[in-house]
N, C-alpha and C positions, 0 to 999 in steps of 0.2 A: 487603249492607252490610259484612259481614266481608271479602268479596273486595276491596271498595274500600279498606278500611282496610289490608289487607295490601299492596296495590299502592302506596298512599300511603307506607307505611312503607318499602318497598323503594326507592322513588324518593328518599325522604329520606336513606336510607343511602348511596345512590349520589351524591347531590348534595352533601352536607355536606363530604366531603373535597376537593372540587374548588376549593380556593382557590389563588390565584396568589401568586407571590413575585417580588420584584426585589431585586437586591443590587448595590452599588457596592463594588469591591475595589481596594485600593491596596497595593503591596508591592514586593518585591525579587526579580528573576529573574536567575539565574546560568547561562546556557547555555554549552556548551563552546566555541562558535565565537568568543566575544568575552568581554570583561569583563562582570560583572554590572551591573545598573542598574534603574531604576524601571520598573514595569509597572502599567498601569491596566486595569481591565476591568469589564464589566457582565454579570451573570448573571440570567437569568429562569428561571422554573420553574412547575410546576403539580403540586400534590399529588393523587395518586390513592389515597392511603391516609394515615392519620394520621401515619405516620413514613416514608413513601416518596414521592418526587417525581421527575418528569422534569425535566431541566434543559437549558438551552442557554446558551452564553456566547460573548462576543467580547472579545478583549484587544488591547492595543497596547503594543509594546515597541520602543524606538528606541535605537541606539547608533552612535557614530562611532568607528572604531578602525582599526588597522593589522592586516591579516590575516597573522599570523606564519606560518601554514602555507603560505599562498600565497608569501610571501617566500622560504621555504625551497625551494619548488618552482621558483620563478623563478631562484634562485641555482644550482640544479642544471641547468635547461634552458638558461639563458642566462648562462654564467659570465663573459661579458665585461661584464655590467651589474650588478656587485655593488653593495651599499651603498645609498645614499640613493635612487637611481633606482628600484630594485625596491621599496623601502619606500613610495615615493610611488605606484608602480603598485598596491600592495596597500592603499592607503588606501581605506576602505570605510565607507559610511553605510547602515545597514539599518533598515527599518521592518517589523516582524513583526506579522502579524494572524492569530492562531489562532482558528478558529471550531469550537466543540465542542458535542456533544450527548451527554447522559449520564443517569445515574440516581444519586440520592442517598438514603442510608438514615440514619435518626436513631436514637440510643440514649439515652433520658432517664437522667439521673443525679440529678435533683431536679426540683422544679416549674418552675424557671426555667433550668436548665442542661442541655445535651445535648451528647453527642459525635455526630459524623457522619462518614460515609465517602462518597466520590464516585469514580465511574469514568466516563470520557468517551472518545469517539472523535470524529474530525472531519477537517478539512482545514486547510491553512496556506498563506497567501500571504506571501511575503517579497519586499519591494520593495528593490532594491539600487541605490545610487548609488555607482558605482565609477569608477576612472580609466581613460581610454583607454590601451591598451598602447603604441601608437606615440607618443602625445602625452600623457604622464602629467599634465600640467596641465589637461587637458580632462576633463569629467565625462561619463559615460554611465549609462543606466538599464537595468535588467533586472528581470524578475519570475521568481521560483522558486516551485515548488509541491511539496507533499508531503502524504500522509496523516499523521495524528498520533494519539496516545493520551495519556491522562493519568489518574493515580490520586492521591487525596489523602485526608487525614484532618484533622479540626479539632474545635473546640469552640465552642459558641454559648451566649450568656447573654441572656435576655430583659431588655430595658430599658423595655418598655412592652407594652400588649396587642397591638400590631401591628408591633413593631420588635424587633430583636435585634442585638447586637454579636457578631462572631465573628472567630476567627483560624484559619488553616489552613496546612498544609504539604503541598506538591504536587510530584510528579515529572512532568515533561513530556518526551515523546519525539517527535522529528521530525528529518528531514534534507532540507530543501528543496535543490534543485540545478537547474542549467541547464548547457547545453553550448554551445560555440562553436568555430569553426575558426581555426587559426593557419596562414596561408599566406604569412607574411612573413619568418619567421626560419629557424632551423636545422631545423625539422621541417615541411616543406611539407605543407599540407592535413591536418595533425594535428587530430583532434577532441579537445578538452580539456573537462573537466568541472570546474565549481566547485560544491562541495557545502558547505553550511553546517550544521554540527551544532548544532541548536537544542535539544538535549536538556539537561536540567538541572533543578535544584530551584528552586522559588519559595516564598517565605513572604509571606503577605498577611493583612491585616485588612480588615474592612469592616462595613457596616451593611446588614442585610436587612430588608425591609418586606413585610408580608402585606396582601393586599387581595382 
């Protein structure tokens, strides 16, 4: 009987912390490659301890901008096409999809409020809608990939038995890129690389629910 009670107690200890979480996040992301803008994301998780959890997340960030770095490169490589033509060639629309896996630690400061820290690693898909070099009024598509990492801190406040409101500050690091050949202009068969520095800070708020 005692053996059964001990086993039951151990099972209870192992099972109780295994609750799941889901969170919707909205905020502002300011990567180096472009101007800052709106970012939306979803984060899931599972607690393996009272104050520790595994997490996974996916985000979406979209911007339409002129790639100033590319304009400078084009002005250097092709000096006969200064001005509006190269700016049109550098017009870019990106859709960024980071997918992260990480761990979160919580530090209670009261019965309803907690600080937390998060560290994540993952991969990133960048879908690019850019202008054709020879015909700048035509669009083309490309996909760029990279591994990424992210660290962040935040604070959460319980608004119900199964929900909380939170805010966080995060630094995100990634450099998706792709290569292409230029065999039409001054540098025959040159292999050029377009890299997008998607590193930067994001500030977000959200609602997390427990189930």
